[in-house]
Steps between C-alpha positions, in 0.01 A plus 500: 500500500786738598754253380345516151528876497865475609564260208342740251725780627800282420366432158442870428846589618652265240286591201674601176390654175415207275388692191820436312477217243722539194466270198817283470494309171811296584296329779318301235811287475547448871196375681172327437272724295133542585266697265247723664231719345423818693220751531574803711327819608828640640602826328812467290791739584694688243778252544262216398450336850171450666482692827242554764271753336156394360420489137143493342638310207566129522856425361561158353841340462694177513817424699751223528612440862831331557495287810856454632665151482535463875137596574346330809122450539316809601798730496512814281823703496443852362815673383336846479694727264792259472367141457738212470346223270692224686335607828190708431169484318543728198279646231687369195271622228205727462255546214213760499181435316360804316142367495295254699460294181882460482499377870222251428677366187822444683326324796308287250822400318657388823196301595490324172851374571390326819347156527117515493454367854726778640367781293397731779586857621578581856443864582689614821399815693770611754442646840604793713851640497604383152697661220458422141803269509360328815185410321663346187771326705246347732294372204807339349600352827162342559476371146854344532487366852143358490546374145172653397378426144406742224566871445529769766374854526563734789301819579744761641268752671648822648621395841732750657747218583563637843390359846383857592273517190215287634227758444637595155484132406147471638392790284688349206327168546167674418658714221632181339165321438433637150850407380471144624149466342641608164796258541272205577282572193810504287623169651161341433499621144851357432338161465607314811325180618521595871573804709617457859509812722753522786513794734723564810429721805352837396497372146195301610312834545600601150386167355170466688400869438572443137300177470213664694477782247526258207213295645289812538567600143491151345332245728640157460817602331725393779369146534481461118867604450695447818608138581608575852589767758778481757535754775827476685509663841227747408525822686127549473228553756268193538181711481626685193582165338152377565348820351724460185401141457130587523517677160597177317249307306714193564847470649776337284609166617725418668515821710792448739593721797835419654519600871746480784467584872876556500480799258651785697424762233130427505485494872638851504260603218200371698630668816530839334139468381361391838406164354569152631625357165519566135384251236860368462535397865148397548470269806164344421356396157160499660488872422485412128279189531236634250771564229629246252866565587794282598712624798853350491661534844877493473570612856730196541757656269712808533681755290722718713599729212137628465400462879270225392321720247597319181548148620351344191781640283777515764481167688700218331308237696167629390618574153602134460147397581330764283731479195221334317168646612322223313583273796223673688212272400220723365223293659682509830539872482137556428393286791412171319472196716662243269841656450823490689759763576823450313684742724564445871234666707136504594173633355193645670181606325300792637182531287617616149853571615786249535802538726815308416785505755826407332780355710859411429550135409604276789 
């Protein structure tokens, strides 16, 4: 484990301030534009940026992200205070909504311009050590690289955006629950056919805590309104996850948990907690065998940029397989016996849980 600690020291020594993200309108004419709706509980600075402080008020806005022409799968170049549209992801346009109704109307208009079969909203919740720009850039990158259908919303909760801010982020993950709940209600009221929730790392804590409190207040709301949940490398204790799930009247389906035993960040997270593993590097699906969840093991793939912590969005090989998530046969995922896997790999069924191990094509 010492080698992981040494690696983290190197990461910390190279960290920079990533809070700068100017709006560059000229970038609209340079790269590929991706529209992203945003809900944030970051406090707005006098200069109009969203910093690290927490806000009780949910701010709603819409941004156009310019993806540079030479973009390679999984890569995000952040130009900080001096972005270059030919090289970097850039916020090219920003529009603030004065009321939740205005946000809902704008999202509804975009949905009505999409073919009926693709009329869904993906809501992405970022993880630890993210700035506001990181969250919107990552959402745009995933939408673009994985060719996901529909409209996209990101929830930018108040992470400190610094590797040394882990405890601040852990507190913010709890603080951020009410804002995400309000955002999900607004998305549902916008008139979408399907809502898919995607959370990465510590964002899984934000998401699961929010869904738990929604279920307590409005039993059945989640399964009635959410068409799927995807937890990517969740930095979440397994026992805590089980306690959160116990509050649900019914889990939305599919409910996918992407795991990797090569995730160095989660190995360190578990070590610091005195645990064997976190949910995102679970080594046995048997621990979840009474839950209707689908564990997708992607340990065969790597993403060196994230130390294996965001392989689903950073590995070109895996991205090529997952670019159309519909290729994961629903009956196969849920443990049905008459289906076949359309991705290279194997499936095991443990009670109510299903484990799918994805491998590179031979």
